MDAnalysis code that builds the backbone (N, CA, C; Angstrom):
import MDAnalysis as mda
import numpy as np

u = mda.Universe.empty(630, n_residues=210, atom_resindex=np.repeat(np.arange(210), 3), trajectory=True)
u.add_TopologyAttr("name", ["N", "CA", "C"] * 210)
u.add_TopologyAttr("resid", np.arange(1, 211))
u.add_TopologyAttr("resname", ["MET", "GLY", "VAL", "ALA", "GLU", "ILE", "SER", "GLU", "GLY", "ILE", "LEU", "GLU", "PHE", "TYR", "ASN", "ASP", "PHE", "VAL", "LEU", "ALA", "MET", "PRO", "THR", "ASN", "LEU", "LYS", "ILE", "ILE", "PRO", "PRO", "VAL", "PHE", "PHE", "ILE", "ALA", "ILE", "THR", "ILE", "THR", "VAL", "TYR", "SER", "LEU", "PHE", "ILE", "TRP", "TYR", "PHE", "HIS", "LYS", "PHE", "LEU", "ALA", "ARG", "ARG", "ASP", "VAL", "LEU", "ARG", "LEU", "ASN", "LEU", "LYS", "LYS", "TYR", "ASN", "VAL", "TYR", "LYS", "HIS", "ASP", "ALA", "LEU", "ILE", "LYS", "PHE", "PHE", "ALA", "VAL", "LEU", "PHE", "TYR", "ILE", "ALA", "GLU", "PHE", "LEU", "ILE", "ILE", "GLY", "PRO", "ILE", "VAL", "ILE", "PHE", "PHE", "TRP", "PHE", "THR", "ILE", "LEU", "SER", "ILE", "SER", "PHE", "ILE", "ILE", "LEU", "ALA", "LYS", "GLU", "LEU", "GLU", "VAL", "GLY", "THR", "VAL", "MET", "LEU", "ILE", "CYS", "ALA", "ALA", "LEU", "ILE", "SER", "ALA", "ILE", "ARG", "ILE", "THR", "SER", "TYR", "PHE", "ASN", "GLU", "SER", "LEU", "SER", "LYS", "GLU", "LEU", "ALA", "LYS", "LEU", "ILE", "PRO", "LEU", "ASN", "MET", "ILE", "ALA", "VAL", "VAL", "LEU", "THR", "THR", "ALA", "GLY", "PHE", "TRP", "ASN", "LEU", "SER", "THR", "THR", "ILE", "GLY", "ARG", "ILE", "ALA", "GLN", "ILE", "PRO", "SER", "PHE", "PHE", "ASN", "THR", "ALA", "LEU", "TYR", "TYR", "LEU", "PHE", "PHE", "ILE", "PHE", "ILE", "LEU", "GLU", "SER", "VAL", "LEU", "ARG", "LEU", "PHE", "PHE", "LEU", "PRO", "LEU", "GLN", "ILE", "ALA", "ALA", "SER", "ILE", "LYS", "GLU", "ASP"])
u.atoms.positions = np.array([
    [-8.144, -44.082, -34.507],
    [-6.724, -44.596, -34.251],
    [-6.054, -43.832, -32.828],
    [-5.869, -44.504, -31.801],
    [-5.462, -43.940, -30.569],
    [-4.107, -43.585, -30.565],
    [-3.759, -43.008, -29.525],
    [-2.224, -42.483, -29.211],
    [-1.285, -43.659, -29.236],
    [-1.721, -44.834, -28.573],
    [-0.872, -45.996, -28.367],
    [-0.615, -46.515, -29.922],
    [-1.604, -46.680, -30.730],
    [-1.381, -47.089, -32.104],
    [-0.436, -46.302, -32.911],
    [-0.657, -44.853, -32.670],
    [0.238, -43.899, -33.637],
    [1.474, -44.002, -32.886],
    [1.751, -44.253, -31.654],
    [3.214, -44.291, -31.236],
    [3.823, -45.569, -31.500],
    [3.182, -46.603, -31.691],
    [3.698, -47.857, -32.208],
    [4.039, -47.743, -33.559],
    [3.385, -46.886, -34.318],
    [3.574, -46.827, -35.713],
    [4.816, -45.998, -36.097],
    [4.948, -44.940, -35.267],
    [6.205, -44.223, -35.244],
    [7.309, -44.907, -34.873],
    [7.318, -45.579, -33.966],
    [8.417, -46.531, -33.433],
    [8.810, -47.410, -34.286],
    [7.863, -48.059, -35.073],
    [8.110, -49.114, -36.086],
    [8.756, -48.586, -37.228],
    [8.303, -47.350, -37.706],
    [8.842, -46.648, -38.917],
    [10.403, -46.177, -38.357],
    [10.604, -45.637, -37.240],
    [11.845, -45.188, -36.865],
    [13.037, -46.447, -36.762],
    [12.610, -47.585, -36.358],
    [13.379, -48.716, -36.115],
    [13.810, -49.249, -37.618],
    [12.730, -49.250, -38.486],
    [13.051, -49.591, -39.887],
    [13.878, -48.645, -40.620],
    [13.961, -47.434, -40.310],
    [14.597, -46.466, -41.091],
    [16.090, -46.608, -40.407],
    [16.155, -46.741, -39.145],
    [17.589, -46.822, -38.636],
    [18.441, -48.209, -39.099],
    [17.610, -49.369, -39.129],
    [18.052, -50.674, -39.724],
    [18.530, -50.509, -41.151],
    [17.824, -49.575, -41.818],
    [18.303, -49.554, -43.383],
    [19.329, -48.592, -43.495],
    [19.952, -47.960, -42.613],
    [20.999, -47.050, -42.693],
    [22.291, -47.713, -42.526],
    [23.539, -47.296, -43.154],
    [24.843, -47.907, -42.963],
    [25.210, -47.808, -41.617],
    [25.859, -48.887, -41.051],
    [26.400, -48.845, -39.769],
    [26.830, -47.659, -39.222],
    [27.783, -47.164, -39.948],
    [28.412, -45.704, -39.547],
    [27.738, -44.672, -39.488],
    [26.340, -44.663, -40.127],
    [25.515, -43.431, -39.905],
    [24.434, -43.674, -38.996],
    [24.316, -44.886, -38.314],
    [23.249, -45.101, -37.325],
    [23.258, -44.192, -36.234],
    [24.318, -43.566, -35.991],
    [24.469, -42.525, -34.704],
    [23.658, -41.277, -35.084],
    [23.304, -40.998, -36.320],
    [22.772, -39.699, -36.661],
    [21.297, -39.399, -36.077],
    [20.473, -40.498, -36.203],
    [19.072, -40.094, -35.796],
    [19.087, -40.058, -34.204],
    [19.785, -40.698, -33.435],
    [19.754, -40.461, -31.823],
    [20.273, -39.049, -31.676],
    [21.429, -38.720, -32.340],
    [22.009, -37.457, -32.173],
    [20.990, -36.261, -32.483],
    [20.454, -36.449, -33.630],
    [19.389, -35.436, -34.126],
    [18.185, -35.303, -33.150],
    [17.668, -36.519, -32.678],
    [16.680, -36.493, -31.610],
    [17.021, -35.845, -30.415],
    [18.214, -36.085, -29.787],
    [18.632, -35.510, -28.654],
    [18.734, -34.006, -28.854],
    [19.406, -33.527, -30.011],
    [19.655, -32.113, -30.223],
    [18.303, -31.384, -30.288],
    [17.331, -31.910, -31.152],
    [15.994, -31.247, -31.063],
    [15.365, -31.250, -29.736],
    [15.607, -32.295, -29.053],
    [14.946, -32.302, -27.659],
    [15.434, -31.200, -26.809],
    [16.541, -31.091, -26.741],
    [17.267, -30.003, -25.935],
    [16.971, -28.603, -26.484],
    [16.897, -28.390, -27.901],
    [16.678, -27.060, -28.242],
    [15.254, -26.795, -27.901],
    [14.201, -27.636, -28.230],
    [12.812, -27.256, -28.096],
    [12.746, -27.028, -26.658],
    [13.192, -27.788, -25.699],
    [13.126, -27.669, -24.261],
    [13.599, -26.329, -23.775],
    [14.787, -26.014, -24.251],
    [15.471, -24.732, -23.844],
    [14.794, -23.568, -24.487],
    [14.067, -23.581, -25.561],
    [13.332, -22.523, -26.029],
    [12.050, -22.304, -25.089],
    [11.560, -23.454, -24.850],
    [10.284, -23.462, -23.820],
    [10.568, -22.928, -22.649],
    [11.708, -23.159, -21.852],
    [12.168, -22.704, -20.692],
    [12.409, -21.130, -20.729],
    [12.932, -20.664, -21.947],
    [13.212, -19.289, -22.118],
    [11.868, -18.461, -21.934],
    [10.966, -19.045, -22.890],
    [9.626, -18.319, -22.636],
    [8.837, -18.436, -21.391],
    [8.942, -19.679, -20.912],
    [8.431, -19.998, -19.473],
    [8.918, -19.140, -18.618],
    [10.192, -18.908, -18.272],
    [10.472, -18.093, -17.233],
    [10.348, -16.626, -17.628],
    [10.366, -16.134, -18.942],
    [10.145, -14.735, -19.277],
    [8.761, -14.358, -18.835],
    [7.743, -15.163, -18.964],
    [6.366, -14.893, -18.684],
    [5.704, -15.267, -17.432],
    [6.224, -16.381, -16.911],
    [5.470, -16.869, -15.773],
    [6.112, -16.388, -14.480],
    [7.260, -15.752, -14.581],
    [8.071, -15.223, -13.502],
    [7.703, -13.762, -13.195],
    [7.051, -13.188, -14.027],
    [6.457, -11.877, -13.736],
    [5.160, -11.747, -12.900],
    [5.009, -10.905, -12.097],
    [3.923, -10.780, -11.290],
    [2.737, -10.562, -12.066],
    [2.835, -9.877, -12.930],
    [1.676, -9.619, -13.924],
    [1.846, -10.467, -15.204],
    [1.507, -11.624, -15.030],
    [1.756, -12.439, -16.286],
    [1.455, -11.912, -17.666],
    [0.279, -11.262, -17.654],
    [-0.144, -10.486, -18.752],
    [-0.212, -9.045, -18.466],
    [0.394, -8.215, -19.381],
    [0.319, -6.795, -19.396],
    [-0.752, -6.199, -20.332],
    [-1.842, -6.533, -20.124],
    [-2.774, -6.082, -21.178],
    [-3.241, -4.658, -20.993],
    [-3.047, -4.035, -19.668],
    [-3.472, -2.805, -19.311],
    [-4.837, -2.470, -19.848],
    [-5.782, -3.408, -19.311],
    [-7.244, -3.141, -19.678],
    [-7.662, -1.875, -19.316],
    [-7.186, -1.310, -18.172],
    [-7.916, -0.204, -17.633],
    [-7.762, 0.976, -18.592],
    [-6.826, 0.963, -19.577],
    [-6.909, 2.045, -20.669],
    [-8.224, 2.081, -21.324],
    [-8.984, 0.990, -21.406],
    [-10.290, 1.001, -21.965],
    [-11.444, 1.469, -21.117],
    [-11.106, 1.867, -19.842],
    [-12.019, 2.497, -18.834],
    [-12.144, 4.023, -19.169],
    [-12.723, 4.307, -20.129],
    [-12.912, 5.854, -20.565],
    [-14.196, 6.428, -20.085],
    [-14.725, 5.846, -19.136],
    [-16.188, 6.457, -18.857],
    [-15.933, 7.760, -18.031],
    [-16.916, 8.534, -17.844],
    [-16.842, 9.967, -17.265],
    [-17.443, 9.718, -15.760],
    [-18.502, 9.047, -15.579],
    [-19.233, 8.884, -14.309],
    [-18.410, 8.049, -13.329],
    [-18.335, 8.464, -12.270],
    [-17.332, 7.911, -11.128],
    [-17.911, 6.384, -10.875],
    [-19.098, 6.180, -10.735],
    [-19.676, 4.856, -10.494],
    [-19.234, 3.978, -11.530],
    [-19.392, 4.315, -12.812],
    [-19.119, 3.544, -14.039],
    [-17.579, 3.376, -14.000],
    [-16.791, 4.297, -13.520],
    [-15.341, 4.113, -13.706],
    [-14.969, 3.033, -12.683],
    [-15.343, 3.159, -11.463],
    [-15.177, 2.118, -10.377],
    [-15.681, 0.688, -10.767],
    [-16.820, 0.609, -11.450],
    [-17.414, -0.722, -11.925],
    [-16.379, -1.352, -12.928],
    [-16.127, -0.592, -13.841],
    [-15.282, -1.231, -15.080],
    [-13.895, -1.459, -14.543],
    [-13.431, -0.544, -13.596],
    [-12.038, -0.778, -13.118],
    [-11.985, -2.172, -12.401],
    [-12.906, -2.612, -11.557],
    [-13.024, -3.728, -10.850],
    [-13.171, -4.890, -11.915],
    [-14.038, -4.677, -12.875],
    [-14.398, -5.802, -13.983],
    [-13.138, -5.998, -14.711],
    [-12.452, -5.013, -15.138],
    [-11.196, -5.184, -16.014],
    [-10.005, -5.837, -15.169],
    [-10.109, -5.452, -13.846],
    [-8.979, -6.154, -12.767],
    [-9.221, -7.705, -12.799],
    [-10.729, -7.906, -12.536],
    [-10.902, -9.369, -12.502],
    [-10.632, -10.183, -13.722],
    [-11.013, -9.613, -14.769],
    [-10.767, -10.201, -16.046],
    [-9.511, -10.408, -16.439],
    [-8.439, -9.534, -16.190],
    [-7.104, -9.551, -16.428],
    [-6.499, -10.569, -15.414],
    [-6.635, -10.262, -14.159],
    [-5.686, -10.965, -13.238],
    [-6.475, -12.237, -12.565],
    [-7.703, -12.328, -12.693],
    [-8.291, -13.506, -11.951],
    [-8.871, -14.510, -12.993],
    [-9.022, -14.254, -14.350],
    [-9.657, -15.083, -15.218],
    [-8.626, -15.441, -16.321],
    [-8.078, -14.281, -16.969],
    [-7.201, -14.482, -18.166],
    [-5.875, -14.977, -17.654],
    [-5.320, -14.366, -16.600],
    [-4.066, -14.548, -16.138],
    [-3.902, -16.132, -15.693],
    [-4.810, -16.582, -14.860],
    [-4.735, -18.081, -14.341],
    [-4.892, -19.096, -15.531],
    [-5.662, -18.637, -16.698],
    [-5.705, -19.755, -17.741],
    [-4.465, -19.582, -18.493],
    [-3.763, -18.585, -18.609],
    [-2.404, -18.533, -19.140],
    [-1.289, -19.246, -18.368],
    [-1.547, -19.160, -16.961],
    [-0.568, -19.889, -15.951],
    [-0.865, -21.485, -16.330],
    [-2.130, -21.734, -16.540],
    [-2.433, -23.120, -16.713],
    [-1.978, -23.728, -17.979],
    [-1.816, -22.774, -18.905],
    [-1.306, -23.272, -20.185],
    [0.112, -23.662, -20.084],
    [1.059, -22.862, -19.355],
    [2.388, -22.943, -19.147],
    [2.407, -24.249, -18.266],
    [1.575, -24.512, -17.291],
    [1.594, -25.651, -16.357],
    [1.383, -26.919, -17.217],
    [0.452, -26.866, -18.227],
    [0.241, -27.886, -19.104],
    [1.437, -28.269, -19.892],
    [1.982, -27.317, -20.583],
    [3.318, -27.491, -21.320],
    [4.404, -28.115, -20.500],
    [4.414, -27.597, -19.431],
    [5.793, -28.002, -18.401],
    [5.398, -29.395, -18.061],
    [4.041, -29.748, -17.590],
    [3.913, -31.209, -17.297],
    [4.061, -32.137, -18.323],
    [3.746, -31.751, -19.502],
    [3.847, -32.669, -20.635],
    [5.365, -32.955, -20.940],
    [5.997, -31.977, -20.863],
    [7.602, -31.921, -21.001],
    [8.129, -32.979, -20.013],
    [7.768, -32.785, -18.652],
    [8.291, -33.723, -17.616],
    [7.875, -34.995, -17.835],
    [6.489, -35.238, -18.178],
    [6.049, -36.463, -18.512],
    [6.978, -37.288, -19.459],
    [7.262, -36.544, -20.515],
    [8.034, -37.230, -21.501],
    [9.499, -37.451, -21.084],
    [10.106, -36.608, -20.403],
    [11.516, -36.552, -20.061],
    [11.783, -37.331, -18.703],
    [10.973, -37.226, -17.820],
    [11.148, -37.999, -16.380],
    [10.511, -39.295, -16.531],
    [11.179, -40.205, -17.148],
    [10.505, -41.539, -17.634],
    [10.167, -42.316, -16.200],
    [10.959, -42.105, -15.050],
    [10.770, -43.024, -13.882],
    [9.661, -42.752, -13.064],
    [9.014, -41.333, -13.350],
    [7.921, -40.849, -12.506],
    [6.623, -41.042, -13.027],
    [5.719, -41.409, -12.086],
    [4.121, -41.442, -12.528],
    [3.585, -40.157, -12.963],
    [2.601, -40.181, -13.797],
    [2.051, -38.933, -14.219],
    [1.594, -37.999, -13.210],
    [0.989, -38.876, -12.105],
    [0.412, -37.899, -11.074],
    [1.489, -37.224, -10.241],
    [2.546, -38.006, -10.150],
    [3.742, -37.375, -9.503],
    [4.025, -36.032, -10.186],
    [4.325, -36.384, -11.442],
    [4.911, -35.273, -12.165],
    [4.015, -34.055, -12.167],
    [2.678, -34.225, -12.169],
    [1.881, -32.886, -11.892],
    [1.842, -32.431, -10.837],
    [2.045, -33.051, -9.526],
    [2.261, -32.499, -8.382],
    [3.604, -31.648, -8.323],
    [4.689, -32.121, -8.868],
    [6.001, -31.569, -8.891],
    [5.838, -30.208, -9.657],
    [5.085, -30.318, -10.885],
    [5.187, -29.195, -11.645],
    [4.071, -28.086, -11.026],
    [3.005, -28.587, -10.341],
    [2.201, -27.667, -9.624],
    [3.070, -26.920, -8.603],
    [3.760, -27.684, -7.773],
    [4.436, -27.192, -6.833],
    [5.523, -25.992, -7.203],
    [6.211, -26.477, -8.347],
    [7.049, -25.346, -8.947],
    [6.500, -24.187, -9.581],
    [5.376, -24.266, -10.193],
    [4.423, -23.354, -10.670],
    [4.091, -22.540, -9.405],
    [3.643, -22.937, -8.410],
    [3.182, -22.255, -7.242],
    [4.267, -21.432, -6.700],
    [5.460, -22.172, -6.364],
    [6.709, -21.384, -5.988],
    [7.071, -20.196, -6.729],
    [7.245, -20.345, -8.147],
    [7.364, -19.259, -9.006],
    [6.342, -18.100, -8.748],
    [5.189, -18.460, -8.698],
    [4.222, -17.403, -8.759],
    [4.239, -16.606, -7.256],
    [4.431, -17.384, -6.312],
    [4.608, -16.695, -5.006],
    [5.759, -15.854, -4.849],
    [6.829, -16.351, -5.381],
    [8.027, -15.395, -5.381],
    [7.899, -14.429, -6.272],
    [7.217, -14.372, -7.300],
    [7.200, -13.192, -8.257],
    [6.386, -11.977, -7.596],
    [5.601, -12.143, -6.422],
    [5.139, -11.070, -5.752],
    [6.140, -10.438, -4.799],
    [7.134, -11.174, -4.480],
    [8.172, -10.676, -3.523],
    [9.341, -10.127, -4.373],
    [9.951, -10.821, -5.321],
    [11.146, -10.396, -6.052],
    [10.978, -11.268, -7.390],
    [10.850, -10.502, -8.457],
    [10.690, -11.158, -9.682],
    [12.066, -11.766, -10.244],
    [13.230, -11.030, -9.678],
    [14.527, -11.670, -10.287],
    [14.513, -13.131, -9.669],
    [14.277, -13.311, -8.265],
    [14.200, -14.654, -7.730],
    [13.372, -15.587, -8.524],
    [12.187, -15.166, -8.741],
    [11.270, -16.111, -9.580],
    [11.788, -16.370, -10.775],
    [12.497, -15.456, -11.557],
    [13.051, -15.765, -12.958],
    [14.138, -16.888, -12.771],
    [14.967, -16.786, -11.648],
    [16.083, -17.686, -11.501],
    [15.290, -19.189, -11.168],
    [14.335, -19.177, -10.298],
    [13.684, -20.355, -9.940],
    [12.867, -21.037, -11.184],
    [12.481, -20.236, -12.073],
    [11.752, -20.907, -13.260],
    [12.643, -21.279, -14.298],
    [14.066, -20.710, -14.136],
    [15.071, -21.289, -15.145],
    [15.763, -22.423, -14.555],
    [16.388, -22.395, -13.287],
    [17.340, -23.377, -12.760],
    [16.587, -24.621, -12.685],
    [15.542, -24.833, -12.052],
    [15.017, -26.121, -11.771],
    [14.738, -26.844, -13.090],
    [14.072, -26.360, -14.160],
    [13.919, -26.965, -15.237],
    [15.073, -27.363, -16.088],
    [16.077, -26.222, -15.960],
    [17.290, -26.733, -16.822],
    [17.905, -27.732, -16.038],
    [18.076, -27.745, -14.714],
    [18.689, -28.916, -13.967],
    [18.062, -30.219, -14.297],
    [16.721, -30.202, -14.563],
    [15.964, -31.242, -14.824],
    [16.503, -31.931, -16.253],
    [16.740, -31.137, -17.198],
    [17.206, -31.735, -18.418],
    [18.566, -32.173, -18.397],
    [19.398, -31.544, -17.433],
    [20.804, -32.067, -17.331],
    [20.813, -33.374, -16.719],
    [20.025, -33.560, -15.632],
    [19.730, -34.899, -15.004],
    [19.184, -36.058, -16.002],
    [18.171, -35.601, -16.841],
    [17.730, -36.639, -17.774],
    [18.588, -36.985, -18.601],
    [19.407, -36.036, -19.183],
    [20.274, -36.592, -20.277],
    [21.425, -37.533, -19.979],
    [21.640, -37.454, -18.561],
    [22.634, -38.476, -18.079],
    [22.020, -39.675, -17.176],
    [20.696, -39.698, -17.533],
    [19.946, -41.008, -16.942],
    [19.823, -42.116, -18.016],
    [20.085, -43.312, -17.397],
    [19.982, -44.435, -18.320],
    [18.653, -44.683, -18.854],
    [18.610, -44.767, -20.249],
    [17.315, -45.275, -20.755],
    [16.689, -43.922, -21.574],
    [17.325, -42.665, -21.342],
    [16.843, -41.458, -21.930],
    [16.967, -41.749, -23.563],
    [18.112, -42.432, -24.017],
    [18.284, -42.537, -25.371],
    [17.420, -43.513, -26.022],
    [16.453, -44.281, -25.203],
    [15.701, -45.327, -25.774],
    [14.255, -44.671, -26.271],
    [14.227, -44.680, -27.517],
    [13.088, -44.035, -28.339],
    [11.855, -44.594, -27.941],
    [11.791, -46.007, -27.774],
    [10.543, -46.980, -27.468],
    [9.953, -46.417, -26.147],
    [10.939, -46.134, -25.071],
    [10.505, -45.559, -23.867],
    [9.912, -44.263, -23.958],
    [10.503, -43.438, -24.674],
    [9.938, -41.947, -24.901],
    [8.557, -42.054, -25.590],
    [8.449, -42.783, -26.486],
    [7.173, -42.903, -27.103],
    [6.062, -43.399, -26.248],
    [6.486, -44.415, -25.420],
    [5.544, -45.005, -24.428],
    [5.299, -43.871, -23.354],
    [5.985, -42.989, -23.137],
    [5.647, -41.888, -22.101],
    [4.691, -40.937, -22.996],
    [4.844, -40.736, -24.238],
    [4.093, -39.828, -24.909],
    [2.641, -40.420, -24.954],
    [2.534, -41.710, -24.976],
    [1.366, -42.372, -24.973],
    [0.549, -42.063, -23.576],
    [1.271, -41.809, -22.636],
    [0.672, -41.526, -21.284],
    [0.071, -40.149, -21.158],
    [0.271, -39.327, -22.112],
    [-0.012, -37.891, -22.011],
    [-1.461, -37.603, -21.821],
    [-2.347, -38.354, -22.473],
    [-3.845, -38.261, -22.380],
    [-4.307, -38.353, -20.868],
    [-3.602, -39.095, -20.128],
    [-3.923, -39.409, -18.753],
    [-3.732, -38.004, -17.824],
    [-2.937, -37.141, -18.317],
    [-2.806, -36.035, -17.752],
    [-4.081, -35.151, -17.574],
    [-4.832, -35.142, -18.823],
    [-6.053, -34.453, -18.832],
    [-7.303, -35.069, -17.841],
    [-7.046, -36.271, -17.383],
    [-8.063, -36.686, -16.419],
    [-8.263, -35.868, -15.266],
    [-7.206, -35.232, -14.724],
    [-7.270, -34.590, -13.505],
    [-6.794, -33.150, -13.627],
    [-6.522, -32.586, -14.959],
    [-6.027, -31.345, -15.095],
    [-6.982, -30.291, -14.579],
    [-8.326, -30.440, -14.657],
    [-9.220, -29.477, -14.180],
    [-9.031, -29.085, -12.757],
    [-8.588, -29.984, -11.839],
    [-8.267, -29.788, -10.579],
    [-7.161, -28.763, -10.381],
    [-6.054, -29.004, -11.182],
    [-5.115, -28.050, -11.084],
    [-5.487, -26.654, -11.664],
    [-6.318, -26.539, -12.631],
    [-6.778, -25.364, -13.037],
    [-7.502, -24.616, -12.014],
    [-8.275, -25.360, -11.161],
    [-9.075, -24.809, -10.142],
    [-8.116, -24.342, -9.090],
    [-6.992, -25.085, -8.785],
    [-5.880, -24.583, -7.784],
    [-5.330, -23.374, -8.161],
    [-5.179, -23.282, -9.608],
    [-4.288, -21.941, -9.953],
    [-5.158, -20.965, -9.785],
    [-6.522, -20.947, -10.043],
    [-7.452, -19.823, -9.883],
    [-7.452, -19.359, -8.292],
    [-7.364, -20.392, -7.483],
    [-7.408, -20.221, -6.006],
    [-6.127, -19.407, -5.585],
    [-4.977, -20.049, -6.112],
    [-3.679, -19.382, -5.679],
    [-3.461, -18.022, -6.242],
    [-3.941, -17.713, -7.365],
    [-3.814, -16.386, -7.843],
    [-4.770, -15.437, -7.220],
    [-6.063, -15.884, -6.922],
    [-6.853, -14.961, -6.138],
    [-6.332, -14.619, -4.722],
    [-5.813, -15.623, -3.959],
    [-5.146, -15.322, -2.794],
    [-4.120, -14.505, -2.865],
    [-3.127, -14.704, -3.861],
    [-2.067, -13.793, -4.077],
    [-2.390, -12.334, -4.307],
    [-3.305, -12.197, -5.147],
    [-3.925, -10.851, -5.498],
    [-4.569, -10.201, -4.393],
    [-5.361, -11.024, -3.551],
    [-5.994, -10.530, -2.307],
    [-4.981, -9.853, -1.365],
    [-3.983, -10.482, -1.248],
    [-2.873, -9.849, -0.309],
    [-2.093, -8.799, -1.042],
    [-1.938, -8.732, -2.269],
    [-1.192, -7.731, -2.921],
    [-2.005, -6.497, -3.286],
    [-3.349, -6.662, -3.400],
    [-4.260, -5.604, -3.767],
    [-4.263, -4.428, -2.783],
    [-4.193, -4.592, -1.548],
    [-3.982, -3.262, -0.633],
    [-2.685, -2.505, -0.872],
    [-1.656, -3.212, -1.093],
    [-0.290, -2.464, -1.420],
    [-0.539, -1.751, -2.843],
    [-1.170, -2.333, -3.679],
    [-1.446, -1.781, -5.002],
    [-2.436, -0.387, -4.911],
    [-3.383, -0.535, -4.079],
    [-4.204, 0.656, -3.728],
    [-3.456, 1.604, -3.105],
    [-2.849, 1.299, -2.209],
    [-1.858, 2.331, -1.413],
    [-1.036, 3.106, -2.277],
    [-0.328, 2.487, -3.211],
    [0.651, 3.000, -4.054],
    [-0.110, 3.858, -5.210],
    [-1.264, 3.464, -5.623],
    [-2.061, 4.211, -6.506],
    [-2.547, 5.546, -5.727],
    [-2.911, 5.494, -4.461],
    [-3.252, 6.678, -3.791],
    [-2.223, 7.666, -3.658],
    [-0.868, 7.023, -3.308],
    [0.136, 7.925, -3.042],
    [0.583, 8.609, -4.389],
    [0.494, 7.945, -5.512],
    [0.802, 8.580, -6.745],
    [-0.294, 9.773, -7.244],
    [-1.443, 9.544, -6.816],
    [-2.546, 10.796, -7.007],
    [-2.136, 11.870, -6.047],
])
């Protein structure tokens, strides 16, 4: 059973459920649906800005496992742990947030094509990551304001209350994964470039501390 068939089944069940309710109570399902949407989206934005707006998305501190005594081994594993944390694991986590943001926008922004949504989300993620290297406070504001403004606009847009349209958008989510790998590759490149420019400053700060 495909996504379209499941979506149609859900919509049919919802319509039958609403039709069976007393007239005065038919307002409850859409109000509940909108409240859940706002709650889930707000929680997502909270965690989204909390993690993605930090320069170091993950603070694994892998260097603490570098307990070797030999200078050559220390330097080798320092580079290895740095690459693992910031150039492999970090971009994968960023891509995870990009995926969730894109799926949220696909569902909410009903007038936009999936490809356009992905471009917008990629641009937003890129701006957040770039600004995080200059000012994390600015990055956090950017990560909060644009997505929150998005939900404000969507809530006042005609057609948002239409569950059949929403389910139709959910059915389009699989098309996101057709080109998702290109965006994963882009995120790897972006983080690598940002780290390349930031690394000399990090090394200089480390030397100064020593």
